[in-house]
PDB file with SEQRES, HELIX, SHEET and CRYST1 records, atoms N, CA, C and O in Angstrom:
SEQRES   1 A   69  MET ILE ARG HIS ASN VAL LYS TYR CYS ASP TYR CYS HIS          
SEQRES   2 A   69  SER SER VAL ALA ALA GLY GLN ARG TRP VAL ARG GLU LYS          
SEQRES   3 A   69  ILE SER SER SER ARG LEU ASP SER GLY ASP TRP THR TYR          
SEQRES   4 A   69  ARG HIS TYR HIS ALA GLU LEU PHE VAL GLY GLU GLU GLY          
SEQRES   5 A   69  SER CYS TRP GLU LYS HIS GLN MET ASP LYS GLU ILE ALA          
SEQRES   6 A   69  ARG ILE SER MET                                              
HELIX    1 AA1 CYS A   54  SER A   68  1                                  15    
SHEET    1 AA1 2 LYS A   7  TYR A   8  0                                        
SHEET    2 AA1 2 SER A  15  VAL A  16 -1                                        
SHEET    1 AA2 2 TRP A  22  SER A  28  0                                        
SHEET    2 AA2 2 TRP A  37  HIS A  43 -1                                        
CRYST1    1.000    1.000    1.000  90.00  90.00  90.00 P 1           1          
ATOM      1  N   MET A   1      83.282  47.686  65.686  1.00  0.00           N  
ATOM      2  CA  MET A   1      82.405  47.676  64.520  1.00  0.00           C  
ATOM      3  C   MET A   1      82.555  49.023  63.876  1.00  0.00           C  
ATOM      4  O   MET A   1      82.389  50.063  64.513  1.00  0.00           O  
ATOM      5  N   ILE A   2      82.875  48.989  62.587  1.00  0.00           N  
ATOM      6  CA  ILE A   2      82.926  50.188  61.766  1.00  0.00           C  
ATOM      7  C   ILE A   2      81.605  50.347  60.989  1.00  0.00           C  
ATOM      8  O   ILE A   2      81.159  49.456  60.266  1.00  0.00           O  
ATOM      9  N   ARG A   3      80.999  51.552  61.188  1.00  0.00           N  
ATOM     10  CA  ARG A   3      79.829  51.787  60.418  1.00  0.00           C  
ATOM     11  C   ARG A   3      80.066  52.927  59.453  1.00  0.00           C  
ATOM     12  O   ARG A   3      80.635  53.964  59.795  1.00  0.00           O  
ATOM     13  N   HIS A   4      79.595  52.690  58.197  1.00  0.00           N  
ATOM     14  CA  HIS A   4      79.757  53.820  57.191  1.00  0.00           C  
ATOM     15  C   HIS A   4      78.344  54.384  56.983  1.00  0.00           C  
ATOM     16  O   HIS A   4      77.403  53.654  56.674  1.00  0.00           O  
ATOM     17  N   ASN A   5      78.230  55.702  57.163  1.00  0.00           N  
ATOM     18  CA  ASN A   5      77.030  56.364  57.034  1.00  0.00           C  
ATOM     19  C   ASN A   5      77.127  57.119  55.666  1.00  0.00           C  
ATOM     20  O   ASN A   5      77.613  58.246  55.574  1.00  0.00           O  
ATOM     21  N   VAL A   6      76.659  56.457  54.681  1.00  0.00           N  
ATOM     22  CA  VAL A   6      76.673  57.015  53.258  1.00  0.00           C  
ATOM     23  C   VAL A   6      75.513  58.047  53.154  1.00  0.00           C  
ATOM     24  O   VAL A   6      74.335  57.785  53.396  1.00  0.00           O  
ATOM     25  N   LYS A   7      75.973  59.189  52.782  1.00  0.00           N  
ATOM     26  CA  LYS A   7      74.995  60.303  52.461  1.00  0.00           C  
ATOM     27  C   LYS A   7      74.899  60.593  51.027  1.00  0.00           C  
ATOM     28  O   LYS A   7      75.859  60.506  50.261  1.00  0.00           O  
ATOM     29  N   TYR A   8      73.706  60.941  50.683  1.00  0.00           N  
ATOM     30  CA  TYR A   8      73.440  61.250  49.192  1.00  0.00           C  
ATOM     31  C   TYR A   8      72.954  62.737  49.126  1.00  0.00           C  
ATOM     32  O   TYR A   8      72.136  63.165  49.940  1.00  0.00           O  
ATOM     33  N   CYS A   9      73.466  63.482  48.163  1.00  0.00           N  
ATOM     34  CA  CYS A   9      73.066  64.834  47.874  1.00  0.00           C  
ATOM     35  C   CYS A   9      71.518  64.843  47.503  1.00  0.00           C  
ATOM     36  O   CYS A   9      71.066  64.113  46.620  1.00  0.00           O  
ATOM     37  N   ASP A  10      70.830  65.627  48.162  1.00  0.00           N  
ATOM     38  CA  ASP A  10      69.398  65.741  47.792  1.00  0.00           C  
ATOM     39  C   ASP A  10      69.191  66.627  46.533  1.00  0.00           C  
ATOM     40  O   ASP A  10      68.070  66.724  46.033  1.00  0.00           O  
ATOM     41  N   TYR A  11      70.248  67.263  46.028  1.00  0.00           N  
ATOM     42  CA  TYR A  11      70.087  68.047  44.756  1.00  0.00           C  
ATOM     43  C   TYR A  11      70.505  67.252  43.569  1.00  0.00           C  
ATOM     44  O   TYR A  11      69.750  67.192  42.598  1.00  0.00           O  
ATOM     45  N   CYS A  12      71.682  66.622  43.573  1.00  0.00           N  
ATOM     46  CA  CYS A  12      72.118  65.909  42.377  1.00  0.00           C  
ATOM     47  C   CYS A  12      71.963  64.360  42.545  1.00  0.00           C  
ATOM     48  O   CYS A  12      72.122  63.587  41.600  1.00  0.00           O  
ATOM     49  N   HIS A  13      71.665  63.990  43.727  1.00  0.00           N  
ATOM     50  CA  HIS A  13      71.420  62.536  44.092  1.00  0.00           C  
ATOM     51  C   HIS A  13      72.651  61.661  43.989  1.00  0.00           C  
ATOM     52  O   HIS A  13      72.522  60.439  44.059  1.00  0.00           O  
ATOM     53  N   SER A  14      73.903  62.253  43.816  1.00  0.00           N  
ATOM     54  CA  SER A  14      75.091  61.336  43.931  1.00  0.00           C  
ATOM     55  C   SER A  14      75.595  61.320  45.344  1.00  0.00           C  
ATOM     56  O   SER A  14      75.209  62.157  46.160  1.00  0.00           O  
ATOM     57  N   SER A  15      76.469  60.358  45.645  1.00  0.00           N  
ATOM     58  CA  SER A  15      76.914  60.176  47.022  1.00  0.00           C  
ATOM     59  C   SER A  15      77.822  61.338  47.471  1.00  0.00           C  
ATOM     60  O   SER A  15      78.480  61.953  46.632  1.00  0.00           O  
ATOM     61  N   VAL A  16      77.864  61.612  48.631  1.00  0.00           N  
ATOM     62  CA  VAL A  16      78.801  62.619  49.304  1.00  0.00           C  
ATOM     63  C   VAL A  16      79.892  61.738  49.838  1.00  0.00           C  
ATOM     64  O   VAL A  16      79.717  60.972  50.786  1.00  0.00           O  
ATOM     65  N   ALA A  17      81.141  61.891  49.127  1.00  0.00           N  
ATOM     66  CA  ALA A  17      82.238  60.988  49.465  1.00  0.00           C  
ATOM     67  C   ALA A  17      82.971  61.478  50.803  1.00  0.00           C  
ATOM     68  O   ALA A  17      82.946  62.650  51.180  1.00  0.00           O  
ATOM     69  N   ALA A  18      83.553  60.557  51.399  1.00  0.00           N  
ATOM     70  CA  ALA A  18      84.309  60.852  52.674  1.00  0.00           C  
ATOM     71  C   ALA A  18      85.368  61.969  52.250  1.00  0.00           C  
ATOM     72  O   ALA A  18      86.035  61.898  51.218  1.00  0.00           O  
ATOM     73  N   GLY A  19      85.431  62.924  53.099  1.00  0.00           N  
ATOM     74  CA  GLY A  19      86.369  63.980  52.946  1.00  0.00           C  
ATOM     75  C   GLY A  19      85.833  65.132  52.176  1.00  0.00           C  
ATOM     76  O   GLY A  19      86.432  66.208  52.182  1.00  0.00           O  
ATOM     77  N   GLN A  20      84.673  64.945  51.478  1.00  0.00           N  
ATOM     78  CA  GLN A  20      83.995  66.079  50.759  1.00  0.00           C  
ATOM     79  C   GLN A  20      83.283  67.049  51.686  1.00  0.00           C  
ATOM     80  O   GLN A  20      82.722  66.617  52.693  1.00  0.00           O  
ATOM     81  N   ARG A  21      83.281  68.296  51.399  1.00  0.00           N  
ATOM     82  CA  ARG A  21      82.553  69.209  52.248  1.00  0.00           C  
ATOM     83  C   ARG A  21      81.088  69.185  51.862  1.00  0.00           C  
ATOM     84  O   ARG A  21      80.727  69.184  50.685  1.00  0.00           O  
ATOM     85  N   TRP A  22      80.252  69.165  52.898  1.00  0.00           N  
ATOM     86  CA  TRP A  22      78.809  69.097  52.587  1.00  0.00           C  
ATOM     87  C   TRP A  22      78.044  69.917  53.604  1.00  0.00           C  
ATOM     88  O   TRP A  22      78.563  70.261  54.666  1.00  0.00           O  
ATOM     89  N   VAL A  23      76.829  70.218  53.273  1.00  0.00           N  
ATOM     90  CA  VAL A  23      75.890  71.046  54.055  1.00  0.00           C  
ATOM     91  C   VAL A  23      74.744  70.091  54.532  1.00  0.00           C  
ATOM     92  O   VAL A  23      74.271  69.244  53.773  1.00  0.00           O  
ATOM     93  N   ARG A  24      74.326  70.258  55.795  1.00  0.00           N  
ATOM     94  CA  ARG A  24      73.271  69.489  56.252  1.00  0.00           C  
ATOM     95  C   ARG A  24      72.097  70.512  56.618  1.00  0.00           C  
ATOM     96  O   ARG A  24      72.255  71.408  57.447  1.00  0.00           O  
ATOM     97  N   GLU A  25      70.977  70.308  55.966  1.00  0.00           N  
ATOM     98  CA  GLU A  25      69.810  71.270  56.185  1.00  0.00           C  
ATOM     99  C   GLU A  25      68.777  70.442  57.179  1.00  0.00           C  
ATOM    100  O   GLU A  25      68.436  69.282  56.949  1.00  0.00           O  
ATOM    101  N   LYS A  26      68.372  71.140  58.212  1.00  0.00           N  
ATOM    102  CA  LYS A  26      67.478  70.463  59.158  1.00  0.00           C  
ATOM    103  C   LYS A  26      66.042  70.936  58.758  1.00  0.00           C  
ATOM    104  O   LYS A  26      65.809  72.136  58.612  1.00  0.00           O  
ATOM    105  N   ILE A  27      65.137  70.032  58.594  1.00  0.00           N  
ATOM    106  CA  ILE A  27      63.863  70.242  58.136  1.00  0.00           C  
ATOM    107  C   ILE A  27      62.841  69.671  59.297  1.00  0.00           C  
ATOM    108  O   ILE A  27      62.870  68.514  59.717  1.00  0.00           O  
ATOM    109  N   SER A  28      61.972  70.656  59.718  1.00  0.00           N  
ATOM    110  CA  SER A  28      61.006  70.173  60.694  1.00  0.00           C  
ATOM    111  C   SER A  28      59.747  69.602  60.087  1.00  0.00           C  
ATOM    112  O   SER A  28      59.408  69.917  58.947  1.00  0.00           O  
ATOM    113  N   SER A  29      59.037  68.751  60.847  1.00  0.00           N  
ATOM    114  CA  SER A  29      57.843  68.148  60.275  1.00  0.00           C  
ATOM    115  C   SER A  29      56.733  69.286  60.219  1.00  0.00           C  
ATOM    116  O   SER A  29      56.831  70.365  60.803  1.00  0.00           O  
ATOM    117  N   SER A  30      55.718  68.904  59.468  1.00  0.00           N  
ATOM    118  CA  SER A  30      54.669  69.867  59.285  1.00  0.00           C  
ATOM    119  C   SER A  30      53.893  70.221  60.581  1.00  0.00           C  
ATOM    120  O   SER A  30      53.255  71.272  60.647  1.00  0.00           O  
ATOM    121  N   ARG A  31      53.947  69.359  61.591  1.00  0.00           N  
ATOM    122  CA  ARG A  31      53.293  69.599  62.877  1.00  0.00           C  
ATOM    123  C   ARG A  31      54.302  70.267  63.747  1.00  0.00           C  
ATOM    124  O   ARG A  31      55.420  69.769  63.881  1.00  0.00           O  
ATOM    125  N   LEU A  32      53.954  71.381  64.349  1.00  0.00           N  
ATOM    126  CA  LEU A  32      54.899  72.100  65.179  1.00  0.00           C  
ATOM    127  C   LEU A  32      55.254  71.450  66.516  1.00  0.00           C  
ATOM    128  O   LEU A  32      56.353  71.632  67.040  1.00  0.00           O  
ATOM    129  N   ASP A  33      54.228  70.633  67.096  1.00  0.00           N  
ATOM    130  CA  ASP A  33      54.487  70.074  68.326  1.00  0.00           C  
ATOM    131  C   ASP A  33      55.063  68.600  68.235  1.00  0.00           C  
ATOM    132  O   ASP A  33      55.270  67.927  69.245  1.00  0.00           O  
ATOM    133  N   SER A  34      55.295  68.172  67.012  1.00  0.00           N  
ATOM    134  CA  SER A  34      55.769  66.824  66.851  1.00  0.00           C  
ATOM    135  C   SER A  34      57.235  66.597  67.333  1.00  0.00           C  
ATOM    136  O   SER A  34      57.580  65.579  67.933  1.00  0.00           O  
ATOM    137  N   GLY A  35      58.049  67.605  67.029  1.00  0.00           N  
ATOM    138  CA  GLY A  35      59.517  67.430  67.366  1.00  0.00           C  
ATOM    139  C   GLY A  35      60.287  66.543  66.383  1.00  0.00           C  
ATOM    140  O   GLY A  35      61.440  66.195  66.639  1.00  0.00           O  
ATOM    141  N   ASP A  36      59.658  66.175  65.258  1.00  0.00           N  
ATOM    142  CA  ASP A  36      60.268  65.255  64.329  1.00  0.00           C  
ATOM    143  C   ASP A  36      61.132  66.113  63.359  1.00  0.00           C  
ATOM    144  O   ASP A  36      60.697  67.141  62.839  1.00  0.00           O  
ATOM    145  N   TRP A  37      62.309  65.653  63.161  1.00  0.00           N  
ATOM    146  CA  TRP A  37      63.188  66.342  62.269  1.00  0.00           C  
ATOM    147  C   TRP A  37      63.768  65.420  61.215  1.00  0.00           C  
ATOM    148  O   TRP A  37      64.034  64.254  61.506  1.00  0.00           O  
ATOM    149  N   THR A  38      63.971  65.902  60.006  1.00  0.00           N  
ATOM    150  CA  THR A  38      64.650  65.202  58.972  1.00  0.00           C  
ATOM    151  C   THR A  38      65.888  66.064  58.534  1.00  0.00           C  
ATOM    152  O   THR A  38      65.979  67.243  58.875  1.00  0.00           O  
ATOM    153  N   TYR A  39      66.757  65.491  57.834  1.00  0.00           N  
ATOM    154  CA  TYR A  39      67.893  66.200  57.302  1.00  0.00           C  
ATOM    155  C   TYR A  39      68.104  65.973  55.805  1.00  0.00           C  
ATOM    156  O   TYR A  39      67.883  64.860  55.327  1.00  0.00           O  
ATOM    157  N   ARG A  40      68.505  66.949  55.082  1.00  0.00           N  
ATOM    158  CA  ARG A  40      68.861  66.955  53.702  1.00  0.00           C  
ATOM    159  C   ARG A  40      70.258  67.239  53.655  1.00  0.00           C  
ATOM    160  O   ARG A  40      70.724  68.065  54.439  1.00  0.00           O  
ATOM    161  N   HIS A  41      71.063  66.583  52.731  1.00  0.00           N  
ATOM    162  CA  HIS A  41      72.438  66.864  52.571  1.00  0.00           C  
ATOM    163  C   HIS A  41      72.724  67.370  51.174  1.00  0.00           C  
ATOM    164  O   HIS A  41      72.100  66.949  50.199  1.00  0.00           O  
ATOM    165  N   TYR A  42      73.701  68.303  51.093  1.00  0.00           N  
ATOM    166  CA  TYR A  42      74.075  68.817  49.801  1.00  0.00           C  
ATOM    167  C   TYR A  42      75.576  68.948  49.703  1.00  0.00           C  
ATOM    168  O   TYR A  42      76.254  69.173  50.707  1.00  0.00           O  
ATOM    169  N   HIS A  43      76.090  68.812  48.520  1.00  0.00           N  
ATOM    170  CA  HIS A  43      77.506  69.137  48.285  1.00  0.00           C  
ATOM    171  C   HIS A  43      77.807  70.590  48.533  1.00  0.00           C  
ATOM    172  O   HIS A  43      77.037  71.448  48.103  1.00  0.00           O  
ATOM    173  N   ALA A  44      78.871  70.899  49.194  1.00  0.00           N  
ATOM    174  CA  ALA A  44      79.214  72.334  49.441  1.00  0.00           C  
ATOM    175  C   ALA A  44      80.248  72.793  48.456  1.00  0.00           C  
ATOM    176  O   ALA A  44      80.397  73.997  48.246  1.00  0.00           O  
ATOM    177  N   GLU A  45      80.966  71.889  47.844  1.00  0.00           N  
ATOM    178  CA  GLU A  45      82.047  72.254  46.933  1.00  0.00           C  
ATOM    179  C   GLU A  45      81.511  72.175  45.427  1.00  0.00           C  
ATOM    180  O   GLU A  45      80.569  71.479  45.047  1.00  0.00           O  
ATOM    181  N   LEU A  46      82.244  72.968  44.697  1.00  0.00           N  
ATOM    182  CA  LEU A  46      81.924  72.916  43.199  1.00  0.00           C  
ATOM    183  C   LEU A  46      82.483  71.778  42.565  1.00  0.00           C  
ATOM    184  O   LEU A  46      83.576  71.339  42.920  1.00  0.00           O  
ATOM    185  N   PHE A  47      81.772  71.230  41.590  1.00  0.00           N  
ATOM    186  CA  PHE A  47      82.262  70.260  40.719  1.00  0.00           C  
ATOM    187  C   PHE A  47      83.012  70.916  39.550  1.00  0.00           C  
ATOM    188  O   PHE A  47      82.752  72.071  39.213  1.00  0.00           O  
ATOM    189  N   VAL A  48      83.953  70.164  38.928  1.00  0.00           N  
ATOM    190  CA  VAL A  48      84.597  70.745  37.753  1.00  0.00           C  
ATOM    191  C   VAL A  48      83.625  71.237  36.735  1.00  0.00           C  
ATOM    192  O   VAL A  48      82.722  70.480  36.378  1.00  0.00           O  
ATOM    193  N   GLY A  49      83.726  72.430  36.237  1.00  0.00           N  
ATOM    194  CA  GLY A  49      82.884  72.851  35.223  1.00  0.00           C  
ATOM    195  C   GLY A  49      81.575  73.472  35.620  1.00  0.00           C  
ATOM    196  O   GLY A  49      80.799  73.956  34.796  1.00  0.00           O  
ATOM    197  N   GLU A  50      81.355  73.441  36.943  1.00  0.00           N  
ATOM    198  CA  GLU A  50      79.998  73.919  37.468  1.00  0.00           C  
ATOM    199  C   GLU A  50      80.286  75.419  37.963  1.00  0.00           C  
ATOM    200  O   GLU A  50      81.398  75.838  38.286  1.00  0.00           O  
ATOM    201  N   GLU A  51      79.148  76.121  37.965  1.00  0.00           N  
ATOM    202  CA  GLU A  51      79.228  77.541  38.427  1.00  0.00           C  
ATOM    203  C   GLU A  51      78.763  77.692  39.918  1.00  0.00           C  
ATOM    204  O   GLU A  51      78.975  78.720  40.561  1.00  0.00           O  
ATOM    205  N   GLY A  52      78.135  76.631  40.404  1.00  0.00           N  
ATOM    206  CA  GLY A  52      77.705  76.727  41.835  1.00  0.00           C  
ATOM    207  C   GLY A  52      77.648  75.342  42.465  1.00  0.00           C  
ATOM    208  O   GLY A  52      77.482  74.336  41.776  1.00  0.00           O  
ATOM    209  N   SER A  53      77.778  75.312  43.676  1.00  0.00           N  
ATOM    210  CA  SER A  53      77.632  73.999  44.426  1.00  0.00           C  
ATOM    211  C   SER A  53      76.221  73.576  44.416  1.00  0.00           C  
ATOM    212  O   SER A  53      75.344  74.365  44.063  1.00  0.00           O  
ATOM    213  N   CYS A  54      75.950  72.335  44.798  1.00  0.00           N  
ATOM    214  CA  CYS A  54      74.618  71.886  44.906  1.00  0.00           C  
ATOM    215  C   CYS A  54      73.832  72.596  45.921  1.00  0.00           C  
ATOM    216  O   CYS A  54      72.625  72.792  45.776  1.00  0.00           O  
ATOM    217  N   TRP A  55      74.570  73.024  47.059  1.00  0.00           N  
ATOM    218  CA  TRP A  55      73.934  73.818  48.121  1.00  0.00           C  
ATOM    219  C   TRP A  55      73.405  75.169  47.587  1.00  0.00           C  
ATOM    220  O   TRP A  55      72.271  75.590  47.818  1.00  0.00           O  
ATOM    221  N   GLU A  56      74.395  75.840  46.808  1.00  0.00           N  
ATOM    222  CA  GLU A  56      74.038  77.095  46.205  1.00  0.00           C  
ATOM    223  C   GLU A  56      72.969  77.040  45.280  1.00  0.00           C  
ATOM    224  O   GLU A  56      72.130  77.942  45.286  1.00  0.00           O  
ATOM    225  N   LYS A  57      72.888  76.032  44.435  1.00  0.00           N  
ATOM    226  CA  LYS A  57      71.781  75.836  43.534  1.00  0.00           C  
ATOM    227  C   LYS A  57      70.503  75.591  44.254  1.00  0.00           C  
ATOM    228  O   LYS A  57      69.484  76.138  43.833  1.00  0.00           O  
ATOM    229  N   HIS A  58      70.462  74.831  45.285  1.00  0.00           N  
ATOM    230  CA  HIS A  58      69.356  74.552  46.057  1.00  0.00           C  
ATOM    231  C   HIS A  58      68.816  75.852  46.635  1.00  0.00           C  
ATOM    232  O   HIS A  58      67.611  76.097  46.567  1.00  0.00           O  
ATOM    233  N   GLN A  59      69.666  76.678  47.193  1.00  0.00           N  
ATOM    234  CA  GLN A  59      69.306  77.977  47.754  1.00  0.00           C  
ATOM    235  C   GLN A  59      68.726  78.929  46.755  1.00  0.00           C  
ATOM    236  O   GLN A  59      67.785  79.664  47.053  1.00  0.00           O  
ATOM    237  N   MET A  60      69.316  78.918  45.501  1.00  0.00           N  
ATOM    238  CA  MET A  60      68.771  79.732  44.416  1.00  0.00           C  
ATOM    239  C   MET A  60      67.393  79.271  44.033  1.00  0.00           C  
ATOM    240  O   MET A  60      66.511  80.097  43.800  1.00  0.00           O  
ATOM    241  N   ASP A  61      67.176  77.946  43.959  1.00  0.00           N  
ATOM    242  CA  ASP A  61      65.846  77.342  43.650  1.00  0.00           C  
ATOM    243  C   ASP A  61      64.820  77.831  44.645  1.00  0.00           C  
ATOM    244  O   ASP A  61      63.732  78.265  44.267  1.00  0.00           O  
ATOM    245  N   LYS A  62      65.180  77.760  45.966  1.00  0.00           N  
ATOM    246  CA  LYS A  62      64.338  78.105  47.007  1.00  0.00           C  
ATOM    247  C   LYS A  62      63.928  79.628  46.905  1.00  0.00           C  
ATOM    248  O   LYS A  62      62.758  79.968  47.082  1.00  0.00           O  
ATOM    249  N   GLU A  63      64.918  80.522  46.617  1.00  0.00           N  
ATOM    250  CA  GLU A  63      64.670  81.887  46.436  1.00  0.00           C  
ATOM    251  C   GLU A  63      63.798  82.258  45.327  1.00  0.00           C  
ATOM    252  O   GLU A  63      62.963  83.155  45.446  1.00  0.00           O  
ATOM    253  N   ILE A  64      63.986  81.523  44.138  1.00  0.00           N  
ATOM    254  CA  ILE A  64      63.159  81.637  42.955  1.00  0.00           C  
ATOM    255  C   ILE A  64      61.763  81.392  43.285  1.00  0.00           C  
ATOM    256  O   ILE A  64      60.856  82.176  43.007  1.00  0.00           O  
ATOM    257  N   ALA A  65      61.606  80.184  43.938  1.00  0.00           N  
ATOM    258  CA  ALA A  65      60.267  79.800  44.311  1.00  0.00           C  
ATOM    259  C   ALA A  65      59.503  80.747  45.234  1.00  0.00           C  
ATOM    260  O   ALA A  65      58.296  80.966  45.128  1.00  0.00           O  
ATOM    261  N   ARG A  66      60.285  81.272  46.121  1.00  0.00           N  
ATOM    262  CA  ARG A  66      59.751  82.291  47.101  1.00  0.00           C  
ATOM    263  C   ARG A  66      59.241  83.556  46.368  1.00  0.00           C  
ATOM    264  O   ARG A  66      58.162  84.084  46.635  1.00  0.00           O  
ATOM    265  N   ILE A  67      60.085  83.991  45.442  1.00  0.00           N  
ATOM    266  CA  ILE A  67      59.770  85.215  44.666  1.00  0.00           C  
ATOM    267  C   ILE A  67      58.538  84.994  43.746  1.00  0.00           C  
ATOM    268  O   ILE A  67      57.735  85.910  43.568  1.00  0.00           O  
ATOM    269  N   SER A  68      58.396  83.842  43.193  1.00  0.00           N  
ATOM    270  CA  SER A  68      57.403  83.475  42.257  1.00  0.00           C  
ATOM    271  C   SER A  68      56.025  83.464  42.949  1.00  0.00           C  
ATOM    272  O   SER A  68      55.003  83.639  42.286  1.00  0.00           O  
ATOM    273  N   MET A  69      55.995  83.265  44.234  1.00  0.00           N  
ATOM    274  CA  MET A  69      54.656  83.087  44.858  1.00  0.00           C  
ATOM    275  C   MET A  69      53.908  84.316  44.982  1.00  0.00           C  
ATOM    276  O   MET A  69      52.784  84.307  45.483  1.00  0.00           O  
TER     277      MET A  69                                                      
END                                                                             
């Protein structure tokens, strides 16, 4: 049985195609003792005409939010 695990980028919401480089970010639940984890996926490669990958843009957004607090 062949299973296809289609992943979608949590930044641009398009699919991450087979063979594309991507980043997986591990997110813990709000409860420290729960042990529940979720994952977010991001494109690691630049798209034509883009200045940063989805992962780089996500990291920049997080940094801007952190500084703004």
